[in-house]
Structures are given as structure tokens and as C-alpha cells.
Phi, psi and omega in degrees: 000137183281165180296325182294318180292323180294320179293322180293321180294317179296321180294323179295317180297318181294323178295320179295318179297316181297319180296317179296322178296320179293318179296318181296324181280356181272341180217158179217139179251122182250130182292174186291336180239034181229163169230158177247123179267131185258144171233118179274126189258333186219167167055066176196176179283155175277144180291153176297157181297132180094351179269146179237347180235130186268155172257181182303134179092353180254147180278134178135187177295125187275143175288332180281144178236163177256130180275181181304138178136192182255125185232136176261135181232159175290131185301138175063005182272325184240147171245135185243152174219132183267141179222150179284161173299154169275115183251129182242123183290177186297319181254034180232166173224160176250121178257127188250148174228116184279134180280337184220161180141183178292152178291147176289135180303151178303139181089350178256152178250322185252147180287150180284163179274133175242154183266164170087004182261006174053059178056044175068013178274343176249087184296325181294320177295324178300314183288318182292331182271009175093023176302143186256151182281138176120190181297135184265145176286320182285146181238169177256123176283175181305138180153188178246134187226141176267076184260133181287112182291345178276345179257328183232140168257124184251126177246127178276136178223154179285146173292156180277119179246120176252111183283168178299141182080010179236166178218142181257125178258128189250141173228131183267139178273353183213160179135186179289155177289148177288134181301152181297135179093351178257148183268322185238156177292148182285164182281137172234149182266161167083009180264004174054058178057043175068011176280336177255087184295324181295318178297321177302314182287321183295329184265016173090022176304142186257150181281136178119191181296136185265150180282335179274153181236166176260127176277169181307133181158186179244132186230136175261086185249140177289104184286351173281333179267324182234133170258138184237127174246139184261133178226162177290140172293161179278115181247121177257114182284169177298147181063022175235164177221143181262121177264122190256138173235121179278132179268355179216158181135183179287151182289155176290152175286157179297135178086357179266140179266326182228158181286155177289158181282133172233150184252173172085003184263008175054058180055046175067013179275342175246088184294330180297314178293329176300313180290320180297330180276003178090025178301144184256151177284138177120190180300134183263149178287318181286151181237167176256126177273170183308133181157186178246130184231134179262079184260141178287111182297338178285347182250323184229132172258130184242126177247137180274142178217157178286146175289165178266118180254127174246112183276172175297141183082013179226161170225156177253118174268119188257130174254118185265133174263002180236159179119186180284161180290144183298331182300337183285352183244015181302313181295322178300318178295321180298325181279340188279344186233155173299159186300313183298314180293324180297317179295319179296317181291319179296326178295320179279354180078019185289313188293344179290341186242325182271119189229160175286175179297140179099353179245156180279130181139196179282122184286134180291324179276127181266161177266124180281183180304136180160189183242126187233131176269081190264135174277105186286354172279332180263328184228139173247123183254126174256118180276118183244125177284131178258002174268176181296132177250126183254129176245127184246143169241093181206189184265009180291151183290330185268010178261155185276328187242146175280165177302150180289135179250110183234165180241129180283172180298325180271014170088010180269137174285138181233135175253122186241125173264125188233148175231124179243131180243123181233166181210142176248121178287145183305319183287343180262353183301315179300322181288327175296318179297321180294332181277312190233342174103311184198168177297321179298317177296321179299315182292314187285321189257350181237299189292313183299309178298323182293313180296317180298313180294319182299312182287331175294316180295318181294319181292325183288349182258006182212163178284165184296314181293322178293325179297319179289318183289330179262034185304315183296319179293318178297321178296317180296319179296318179295321180294319179298315181294318181296318181298317180294322182288319183287339177298333178293338181254014178061038180237137181265128176271116180280311179192155171238123186239131171269112184277319184203141175239121180250113176267164176303145186296323181295325177290322180292327181296315179297317180295320180296316180297320178298313181296320180297318180297316179298319180293323179294319177299312179299322180295316180297317178300314181296321181292321178298313178299320181295319181293321176299314178298322180296318180299313180300319181294314181296322179297313179298317180297317180296319178298318180295318183292328184257018183301316180296319180293323180299316179298318180297319181295318179300317178295319180296323178297316178299317178297316181297320178299316179295320179296319180299314180298321179296316182295319179299313179301318180294319182293319179298320178295315181294323179299313182297323180293315181295318181301314181295320180295317181295319180299322179294314181296321181296319179297321180294313181296316180302316180296319180294319180296318179300321180293317179295319181297318178298323179294313183294318180299322180294316179297312182298318182298316180293324178295316181297318180296327179291318179296320181296321179294320179294318182299321180289328184279312187246352180093168184293323181293325179291318178301320181295316181297323179295319182292322180295318180298322179294320181291323179294321179295327180282351179086013182271351183236135178272116184281313182283121185285159175285331176216158186232130176245123180240158177198158178280158178146186182284166179299331180298324178293321179294315179298322179298316180296317180296319179296319179296317181297314182292324180297320180300316181287322181290328180298332180280351181273151180291148176287173181295327179290315180297322180294322180294317180295320182294330182275356177292138181290141178282142179268137179279133177284142178293145180275126180292000000 
């Protein structure tokens, strides 16, 4: 290929490229979610000094953009750049800051709102209509927008969500200054809960914390213009009361404790109306009852307090810190009571403090049983029991006072347990409060010292035993004195009771021993009488029980007596019979004995005569030897001795010893006479 042809071919390619380039720069295709930003490069006016975004006919980055579609352009005049849509989610907002526009007037922070720019999608209309440079008041709600990123910087922010039970406190970054002496910006209408920032500014909205609050909901608020802080709503629980203190408003008058009541502020939820109605700064008279309140915490401080409960058997004596001065009702009080009572009360200073409703002081009308939402800054309620109140002096753990310790006249320590019962009538409760303040003060400062002094004085005037024995009298004296003293305090004394008196143990021991001895004597007397009566009774009962036996016994005695007499007569007869029989037998025996005796005497006599003849014939030794031989033959004499004594000598000595031994044994035997007498039969004595 020749050089000429090569040059021609290159020129053709370049022409084709140029042609294609021209054709490509003549049109632009923009996608469905895109915009095309234009830059005019040639043939136009120069922008004014300070401007950075051009309008039609000016060279530079154009405020106008191309939307989705096919667009034809003058070749080489514009340069294009594609950008995505600005998309804002459902719970988001778009906050804009304009890069170009008129300057914001001095003292202003945010640019004013101009019309005709179609939510900032027509940048050229924004600039031509006087749009201002800087942060914009108007915001973009959720959606997709064809916003020129070279003209606006868009910042996504979350929408303001105030949940249930919450409240939104708003502070403005721009607006008029808050007047001197005021805490919060005044209320302006028409800004639609701060969503229309331009309306807020146009209608005189003030810079700083706002008096209006946001209730639960979702708000598209320009957070560059307004800052929102979330706080808890004011919740007053059951059996509670809300005490309100206003942080802004007119000052309280001198001598006032709480602000005067103003209406129309919807339980302090509309702070603007509160101020417009002349609400005062400080503790408020009105209170919040149980419920939920959307109160601006920057305007009102709410403190929870317990409600006032008056139970059955009680009254509430109310002391008012608000109302007219008591001096203004002196004449009214004078007319309300009889002269004598009026003078007595004035003397005691009662009327100076107890006043009718509407005046400052102790209210004459008491509050009956119920539930009261009482402002304790304005009213002080004293709960007074109208039932019997018992005060004890004893050793129990739950009592306030120990037993009274007193000294008797005779020097013995005495411990006295006392019970005092008092009562306050409902109509007298205010006067009791004016005198002493409360039941506790009455007990501690009046009743206790009085009872202690009373019993000390009474005990010191009598002996210990007399004090115990005269207990009822001592109790009556103490009750009389207590009743008279408590009447001065408008309190009724129901009774004074002495529960127990404890004397020293050594004193009680002696008295006890004396009483025991007396009781024992009485017991013995009674027992003796009882036993005597018992004996008589038992005797009578026994006689009655044995009456049949007694009759039988009496008859048996009579029978026995007759039997005895019969037996005696029979015995006497038998005795006489036996006596006569015995006498007969005795006579017979005697006769027989006499005969036997005569026989024995005759035998003995003949035997004796025989021995005497033998003795004369053979001698005494021979007779003895014969008798021994006879006794040995009869077995009455033991021949072999138990022991033997021998000795030398003549036969005569031996014979002498044998004779001596036999003589000893024979000497122990009865003589013939004794044997005869012994063998005589014994006579039986007659039985008497």
C-alpha cells in the first residue's frame, strides 16, 4: 500500500471518529433513577462575582439538570455527568445546604424559603427567585428527588419520633431573641409542630428553648434549625399527687407561699396559656391528680407527694397558708359565738388561730374520712383520731412510757402501771391543734408530765400499803384531776385506770404472811365445822343405812339375853350336878386311897421289920450288899464304871472304895418309904 493510500485511510478513520464524537456529544441518555448534571463550556455569559453555579446562558456548572430519558445537546457545548437520585427513606428527612444563592441577611442563620423550585429539583428557579446561600429552612420529606449535587449538599437525618409516655422539648437555633427576664420563647402559631420552620421564623419565633412541646408521634423537623431532646412525660401514680413549681412567670407577691390559681392551661400542659393568663413563678396552688401529663420540664418542675388519707375514726384538721389574713374576721368570730364562750376563747387565744374557710390559719371545718389531693405547700393536714386513744405506762415493749416510779410517805418505792384513755371530739379537733399541735405533743408534753406528777403527789401523802389498799380512791382522784386539766386543751378524758401496783417484795412478804395466817385460821375453823357437820351427817346416814340391822340387833340382843339366862341356869344346874358327882367320886377315891395306904403301910411296916431283923442278923453291910445285888439284877445299877481308880493296898481298901461307890449310887435311890409314897395314887381334886 502506498503512502498516499495510507494517509487517505488514516484521514478517513479520523473523520469517522470525529463524526462519531460529534454525534455522541449531541445527545445523552439518562437512566430511570439518574440525573445528568451539565457544564457549559463555551459561548455564554460569565457568572456574577461570587456565584459558583450558572443559570441558562452562563458558562459553568449549570443549576439545571437533565432528568431520565433521551436528550439532544449542541455538540461540544456541554459536558455531562450522571448522578443518582437523592433518596430519602420513610423515617428520614433531607436537610439541605445551598452552595450558591443570595447571601443570608445579617442576624439570620438559615436561608429563607422561596417558591417555584419544586422541592429544590429546579435549581435554576431557586436561584432566579432569590434563593439564599447556606442552610435551608425547608427540608425534603421521604421520597426520591432530582437534586443537583453541585448546587445542594443533602444530609440525611432521622425523623423525630416521640414515643408514648415521652415528651419532646424543642430549642430553636434561629429566631428573634427571647425578651429579658423570660426563660422560654413565646408561643407562635402555624408552624405545624415545628415542621414548618419558615412559618416559625416568619411569625416571630424566638431563638432558644421553646415553650411548646412535642406530643407522642413522628415529626419531620429540620434538626439543623431545631434540636429536640426527649424526656419522660409526667406520670402521677395512684395515691399520689403532683406538686407543680413554675420556672417562669410573674413573680409572687410578698408574703405569699404559693402562686394564685389561673385557668385554661390544661393542667399545665399549655404553658403559653398559663403565662398569658398571668401565671406566677414558683409553687403552684393547683396540683396534678393521677394520670399522664405532657408538661414541658423546662417550664414546670413536678414533685410527687402522697395523697392525704383520712380513715374512719379520724378527721383532718387543715392549716391553710393561703387566704385572707385572720385579723379581717375578728368581728365575724365575735358574732359567731355566745358572749361567755367568746370571751373565754378570746382569753385563751383560740379565735386568733381557728378561722372559717377562705382565711389563713387553722380551718374550723375539718375534713372527714376520705381521700384528698392536698397541696401540702398550701395546706398542712393534721390527722386527729376521734376514737379513744390509750396511753400506757407499763413494761410492754410496744408502749412509749415505763411504769411510774413513786415514793410513798413511809419511804417505800412503788411501781405503778397506769392506763389513760382520752378522746378528741371532731368539732374540738381544730382547737386542740391550736393549743398543742398534735396528739403526740399532747401525750408527750401534757398527759405524761401530768400523770407522773399526779401519782407522785398522791403517793407521797400516804403509806405504801394504804396506797395499794385505797387503789380505787387513788384512781378516782387521778381521773378527776386529769379530766379537769385536759378540758383546757379541748380533750375529753374517758378514764384513768391503775392497772398494777408493785410494792417492795419484803413489804409484800410480811403482808402475805399475815394474810396467809388469817386465811389458814379461817380455813381451819371452816374445816372443823365442816368435819363436825360431816360426822353428824355420816352418823345420821349410817344410822339410816343400818336401821334394819339395828332393829335386828336389838331383837338379837334380847334373844341373846334370854339365851344367856337360859345358859346360866343350865350351867348352874350342871355345876351342881358335877359338884355332887365330884364329891361322890372324891369320897370314893379317898376311901380307896385310905385302903391303899393302909395296904402300903402294912407292907412297908412288914418290910421294915424284915430289914431290921436282917440288920440284926447279918449287919448293915450285908443288908446293903443284898440290896445292891437285887438292884443290879433288876438292871437299876450300872456295874461297869465310866472311869476306874486303882491303888495299891490291902483288900480292905479295895472293898472300901467299892462300897463307897455303890453307896453313892444307892444314896440317890428312893428309900422304901419314899417309893411306897410315890407309888400311892394321887387324888383328883374336885372341880368347882
